[in-house]
N, C-alpha and C positions, 0 to 999 in steps of 0.2 A: 390564563387569568389576565383580566384587563388591568390597566394601570390604576383605575379607580378602585378596584377591589384588592389591590395588592396589599398584603399584610407582611410587614417585616418580621423575621424570626425573633423570638424572645432572646434578648441579650443580657437582661438584668441591669442595664444602665439607666433605664428610665423608672421614675417612680410609679408610673401607671402600668408597666409591664409585669407580667407574672410568669411563673414557671409552670403554672396550671391555670385552668379556667379561661376567662376572656378578659381582655384589657379594654380600657375606655375608648381607645381608638376604634376598635372593632364595633362597640356598641354604638358610637356616634355614626360610623359609616353605615351600619345597618339602618339606623333611624333615618339618616338622610336619604338613603337609597329608596326606602319604603315610602317616605314622604313624597318623593319625586316619581314614584311608580316604577322604578327601575328594578324589577324583581329578578332579572337576569344577573344584576350586580349582587343582589342578595344571595342568589344561589352560588355564585363564585366565592363569596365571603364565608359561607357556612359549609362549603363542600368538604373540607378536611377536618371539620370540628368533630371531636369525640361526642357521643351522646350526652355525657355529663356536661361538657362545655357548652353544648347547644342549650341544655336545660338552664345553665347559668345565664346565657344570653337572653333567653326568653324572660327570665325573672328580672333582668335589669332593664328591659324595654319598657316603655310607657304603655299604658293599658291598650289603646287602639292598635298600635303597631305590634304589640304582643299578640293580640287576637288575629291580626292580619298575617303574621308570620306562622302562628299555629295552623291557620287555615291553609297556608301555602304549603307547609311540609306534610300535611296529612296524607297526601297521595303517595309519598315515599317515606312514610313514618317508620323510624327505627323503634322497635318495641322497647329497647333499653332506655329510650328518651323519657318515657313516662315514669320509669322506676326512679330516675334521678331528679325528677321535679319536686319543687315545694308543693305541699298539699293543695294550696289555694290555686296555684298555677295549673296543677294537674286537673283539678276540677273544672277549670275553664276549657282545657283541652278536651276532656271527656264530654263536655256539653256539645262540642262541635262534631264529635264522632257518632256515627250510627251505631246501634248495637252490634251489627255484623262486624264492623271495623274494630270495635272494642274487643269482641270475642277473638278476632284474628290476632290482636296484640297479645291477649292473655295466653293464647296457645303457645306463643313463641317465648314467653318468659318462664324462668324457673318458678317453682310453685310459691316460694316466699315472696318473690317480687310480684307475681301475679296477684297474690292475696292483698299486698299493699295497694295495688292499683284498684282491685275490685272494691275494696273498702271505701274508696272515694267516689264510686259511681252513685248517682242518685238512687235512692231506695226504689223509686218507681220504675227505674230502668234495669235494676239488678236482675230481675227474673227474665226479661227479654234476653239479656246477655247470656245468662246461664243456659237458656234453651238453645242457643247457637253454638255451645261448646260440645265437644265430644262427650259421651257418657262418662269416660274415665276422668277427664279434666273437670267435669261438672262435679263428679263425686268427691274429688279431692278438695275442690274449693268449698263445697258444702260441709265437708267434715271439718276442715280447718276452721270454718266460721263458728263451729260448735265449742272450740277451745276458748278459754278466758282471754280477754284482751290483754296484750303485753306478756303473754305466756310463751313458753318454749314451743308449744304446739303452733302458735301463730308465726313464730319466728323461723321455724325449721324449714328446710327444703326436702321434698320427697325424693329428689334425684340423688341417689347414692349407689355405691358398689358394694355388694355383698357376695361372699363365696362360702361354700361349705367348709367347716373347719378341718375336714380330713383331705382337702385338696393339697396338691404340691404347687411350687412356684410355677412350674411349667403349665399346669392346668390353668392357673390363674392368668398367666400371660396370654395363653391361647384364647381364653374367654374374653379378655379385654380387647384383643385384636378382632375377634369375630363380632363382638357387640359394639364396636366403635361408634357406629351410627346412633345408638340409643344411649350411650353413656353420658353422664353429666359433662357439661362443657369444661368445668374445672373441678378437680377433686384432689385431695392430698393423702387420704388414707383409704384402705380397703377394710371392710368389717367381715370378720369370720363369724358365722352364726351356726347354731345347732339346728336340729330338725324342727324346733318350734319357733324358729326365727329369733331366738334370744342371742344377743351378741355375747361372744365368749372371748373376743380378742380383736385387736386392731393391728393392721400391718401398714406402716408408712411406706409410700412408694419408693423411698430411698433404700429401704431394707429389701423390698421385693426385687429391685433391679440389681442389687449387689450379690444375690445369691444364685446358685446353680438351679437348673430346672428340676432336679430330682429332690430338692430339699423340701420337706413337709412344711406347710404353713404353720403347723403347731410349733415348729422349732424356731421360728423367727417372729411370731406374733407377740404383741405386748398384751398381757392378760389383766393388767391393772387399769380397768376402764373407769373413766369419769363420765357417767351418764347423767342426762337431764330427764326428769319426768315431764310429760307433755303439759302439765299444768304448773310447772315451776315458773316463777316470775322471771322475766327477762333480765331483770337487775341481778338476781341471784345467779343466773347463768353467766352474766358478765363477770361477776365476782369469781366464779369458779374457773373461768378461762384465765383470769389474771393470777389467781392463786396457784395454778398448776401449769402455767405457760402453755395452754393448749392451742392447737392449730384448728382442730375440729372436735366435736363431741357428739356421740350418738344420742338420740332422743328415743325414749322407750315409753310404752303405754303402761297402764296399771298392772298388766300381766308380765311386764318386763320384755315384751316383744319390740324389736327394732322398727320404728315407723318413720324416722327421718334423721337428718344431720344438721347441726348448726356449725357454721364455719366462721373463721376469724373475721372475714369481711362483714358478716352479719353483726358480730359483736362490736366492731368499730362503730356501726350505726347506732347500736343500742347505747354505747357509752356517750356518744355525741348527743343522742336524744335525751338520755337521762340528765346529763349535765345541763343541757339547754333548758329542760323542764324545771329543774331545781333553781337555776339562775333566774328564770322568768318569774317563778312563783315567789321567790324571795323579794322581788320587786312589785308583787301584787298583780302580775299579769298571768292569766290562766294558760295562755298559749301564744305561740308566735303569731302576731297579727300584722307582721310587716307588710304583707301583700293584700290584706283585707281592705274593703271599702271603708270610707270614713265613718259612716253610720254604724257599721258592724264593729269597728275598733272602739268607737265611743261607747257603744252599748256594753261591750265586754269589760271595759275598764271602770264603768260607772259604779258598779256594785262594790268594788274593792275601795274606791275613793269614798263611797258612802260610809263604809265601815271606818275608814280613817277619820272622817268627819265626826263620827260619834265618839271615837276615842279622844279626839282633840277637844271636844266639848267637855268630856270628863275631866281633862286636864285643866280646862278653863274654870270649871266649877270649883276645883281645888284652890285655884288662884283667887276666885271670888270670895273664899272663906277668909282671906287675909287682906281684903281691899282697904280696911281702915289702916293697917300697918303700912301698906304701900303708899297711901295718901300722905302719911306722916314722914316716911323715909323714902324719897324718890329713888335713891340709889338701888333700892330693892328691885324695882321694875327694870332697871338698867341691867342688873347682874344676874337675875334669876334664870334667863335663858341659858347662861353659861353652864350652870349645874345640870340642867336637864340635857343639854346637848352633849356634854362630856359623858354623861351616863348612857345615853343612847348610843354614842359611838363605841364606847368600851363594851357595852353589851352586844352590839352588832359583831364586834370582832369575836367574842366568845361564841355567839350564836352561829356564825358562819362555820367556825371549826367544829362545833358540836353537831350541826346538821350534816356536815360532810362525814364526820366520824360515825354518825348513826347509819348513813347510807352505805358506808363501807364495812359495817359491822364491827368497827373498832371500839365503839362506845356501847358497853353492855351493862347489865345489872351487876356483874361481878366487879367492874372497875369504876362504876358510876360515882360512888362515894369519894374515891380518890381523885377523880377528875374534878368533881364539884369543889372539893377542898383545895385543889391546886388553883382553880380559877378565882376562888374567893380570896386566896392569899395574893395572887397576882393583882386582883382588883384592889385589895387593901394597900399593897405597896404602891401601885400607881396613884391611888387616892392620896396617900401621904405626900408623894412627890409633887403631885399637882396642887395639893392643898397649900404646901409651903409656897409654890410659885404664884398661885392666884391670890393668896393672902397678901403677899408682898405687892403685887400689882394693885390690888384693891386699896391697900393702905396708901400707896403712893398717889393713886388716882383720887381718892375721896378724903384722905387725910384722917381716917377713922380706923383705928386698929381693931375696934370691936366688930365692925362689918367684915374686916378681913378674917377674923377668927371665925365668924358665923359661916361665911362662904367656904372656908377651908374645911370646917367640920362637916358641912353639908356635902362637899365634894367626896370626902372619905366615905360617908354613908352611902351615897348614890353609887359609887364605883364598886363598893362591896356588894350591894344588891344587884348591880348589873352583872358581876361575875357570877353570882349564884343563879340569877334568873336566866342568863345566857345559856347555861347548861340544863337546868331543870325544866325549862319550858319545852324544848324539843322532846325531852324524855317523857314528860307527862303527856304531851299531845300524841305521841306515838302510842303510848299505853291506852289512850282513848280512841285509837284508830283514826286519828286525824293527821293528815300529812304535815309534818313539821315545817317543811319548806314553804307551805302555803300560809299557815296561821302564826308561826313563831314571831315574825318581825313585828306585826301589829300588836301582839300581846306584850312583847318586850318593850316597845316604844311607849305603850300606855303606862307600864309599870315604872320605867325609868323617869318618865315625865312626872307622874304623880308623886313618886318618892322624892324626886329632886325638888319639886316645888314645895312639898310638904316639909321636907327636912330644912330647906333653906328659909322658907317663910316662917316655919314654926320656931326654929332656933332664933330667928330675928325678933320675933315677938317676945320670946323668953329673955333674951339678952338685952335688946335695945329698948324695949317698951315696958 
């Protein structure tokens, strides 16, 4: 390795160094080498990178250098690289590859990873790629595409190990040795099946290796199986893994036959994906657009900002109803954002907890009334505390005790409503088959703004005028 391409091992002493991924020094070195056309230095820099780390490097490079490096590595492309890439960067990579090259990559990947890559191929090219696959690989991909998006059928891998339920430990070990070339790369459990390929038990590898050859598999297999149906939502599968501390789970079709397996590494991706999705949607962003072009990002965010504009107009119309009062008491214009802001923040706290509880199946119809009651009480207590605080501040600020009383009363009303709305809005939206993570925030903000302005300005008219 040349001096210019030498990368010091990670020691944890620098803020830019990581115990995984790539650091800023490597990104800058690659950028500089490509700008200067020294591709041999680039080869030295990336030679020892894991496929996941190389994917991180590609994501951090600027557009032109990213495509230059993508084109440079295509001749010795590690199939795993595509499975680790961000969707947008992967689409750029796939545009550079010929259908035959893509087909060769898909053949080397496990079925679940191959499906992820295949879904990002331009629709116009998908058929060309399918025609270059072997009949068996093509059939697997085509069947997987028939399952609902984000289902266990899309998530599972077809590579798994099954044995007849009447085998012994010795039969199983011999089978594994004889079939080593075609076994999955990594597996943790072996599934015992009956003549109809219905799973009847699972044997962890640790149990298999601790027993003598003549021990029947019936004696050591675990018969309490936690299976996922092919159409089961991936979020439900993740909850099942968490509930029962599973390492893997069989996937069965409508007839109960074993068709695939989902492993813990798949679930890690699901949990990350679902968490990111909810986080982005709470912020009004439909999907991760970090690597999208400027116009695409602008277009995707415009619609949500338009919705927020409409709700802001509604709040302004409420203020307009009290324009005469605001003209007479200027302090009202200064103070009214405080009530709306406190209600919005309090409601967002409740909303965040409620959306998370819904996704984790912790908030249900049986405990909804109790949770709503709790949040209303919390809102009321906080409302009283902040009412006392803001009333004192207002009195000291404007020298008018009546304005202090008005804003304190409005604070109590708005925080009570915020606690109630923060729980009920997600529940109602879910009943209407609307994703609470998408629509809850804008509905809540509208309610707390309208109630806050109405309570404060309405009480001001009654008390002051």
